[in-house]
C-alpha positions as CSV (number, residue, x, y, z in Angstrom):
1,M,70.6,36.0,106.8
2,V,69.6,33.3,104.2
3,S,72.8,31.9,102.5
4,A,74.9,29.0,101.7
5,L,77.5,28.5,104.4
6,V,80.2,28.4,102.1
7,P,83.7,30.5,102.4
8,Y,82.7,33.1,99.8
9,K,80.1,33.9,101.1
10,R,81.7,35.4,104.6
11,V,78.9,34.5,106.8
12,D,81.5,34.5,109.2
13,L,81.9,38.3,109.1
14,V,78.2,38.8,109.7
15,I,78.3,36.4,112.9
16,E,81.3,38.7,114.2
17,A,79.5,41.8,113.6
18,F,76.4,40.5,115.3
19,N,78.5,39.0,118.2
20,A,79.7,42.6,118.8
21,L,76.3,44.5,118.5
22,D,74.5,42.3,120.7
23,R,71.7,42.3,118.1
24,K,69.5,39.2,116.9
25,L,70.3,37.5,114.0
26,I,68.8,34.3,112.4
27,V,71.2,32.5,110.0
28,V,68.9,30.1,107.5
29,G,71.5,27.6,105.6
30,S,73.9,25.0,105.4
31,G,77.0,24.3,104.0
32,P,80.7,23.1,105.1
33,L,81.1,25.6,107.2
34,A,78.3,25.3,109.3
35,P,80.1,23.9,112.3
36,A,82.6,26.6,112.1
37,C,80.1,29.1,112.0
38,W,78.1,27.8,115.2
39,K,81.4,28.0,116.9
40,L,81.4,31.6,116.0
41,R,78.6,32.4,118.2
42,K,79.2,34.6,121.3
43,N,75.7,36.0,121.5
44,E,72.6,34.1,122.6
45,K,70.6,36.3,120.1
46,I,72.1,34.2,117.4
47,F,70.1,31.5,116.0
48,F,70.8,28.9,113.0
49,L,68.1,27.1,111.1
50,E,69.5,24.5,108.6
51,S,66.4,24.6,106.6
52,V,62.9,26.1,106.6
53,S,59.7,25.7,104.6
54,D,59.0,28.3,102.2
55,T,56.1,29.5,104.4
56,R,58.4,30.2,107.1
57,L,61.0,31.6,105.2
58,R,58.3,34.5,104.0
59,E,57.3,34.6,107.5
60,L,61.5,35.2,108.3
61,Y,61.6,37.7,105.4
62,A,58.5,39.7,106.5
63,G,59.9,40.1,110.1
64,A,63.4,41.2,109.0
65,K,64.7,44.6,109.8
66,A,67.7,44.9,107.4
């Protein structure tokens, strides 16, 4: 997921869903809700990246399954 970590984006719902699914999730983004999002992580397969290069972002998109 690539998004600003702000309330209306509802990144929290995605994190909660992936906690329950026990599936890998990479969240790329930053914002005022970053600390709250990090605290929601209950699954060791959920990773946070604050910023990535354009090349790395293309690699992440290329490897995404959804």
